[in-house]
C-alpha positions, 0 to 999 in steps of 0.5 A: 478080200483078206481072210478073217483075222488078216490084213492085207497091206501094201506099202510103197509098193510091197505087199504084206500080209499080216495074219496076227490079230491084236485087237479088233474093238471099239476104243483106244486099241481099236484095230491092230494087226502084226505081221507075227507077234512081235515083227513089223509091219503093224497096222494100229488104228486107236480110237476106232468106232466099230459101230461105223459104216460107209466113209470113215476119216483116218487121220494120226492124232485124232479118232480113227488115229493111224500108226503104221509100223514097219522099219519106221512108224508112219502116220497120215499127213495132216489131211489124213485119208479116207477109209471105206467100212466095206462090212459091219455085221454084229460079229465081223468088221472089214476096212479098207483104205486105198492110196493113203499118204503117210509122213515119217512120225520121227524124222523125214520121209513119206510114203503111200499105203493101201491096206485092207483088214478084216476081223471078228469083233472082240467082246 
């Protein structure tokens, strides 16, 4: 389990801790974490629903839309990937995604990512 206000990311075999929470709320801004205030990598899940429980589908351009930035910007493949809401209380939200297939959003290339994030819901 990641520490509160943190995301743990495994991108193509390289582990990153993202300790800067940008957002943790339902809606367009959704969930956002970075390594530092401005530096990549970063995980952004737009249009998240923090009332969700169980399994969610994460798919670029849809609800639960993923943008993952490192040296390039990644999105999910057309199939998307499955995430699991591990914890959802009045104040805490935790999401886990395993082995998500990614494609480069501008150009060609592919990657695989797993991540888990935990945050206090913004009000």
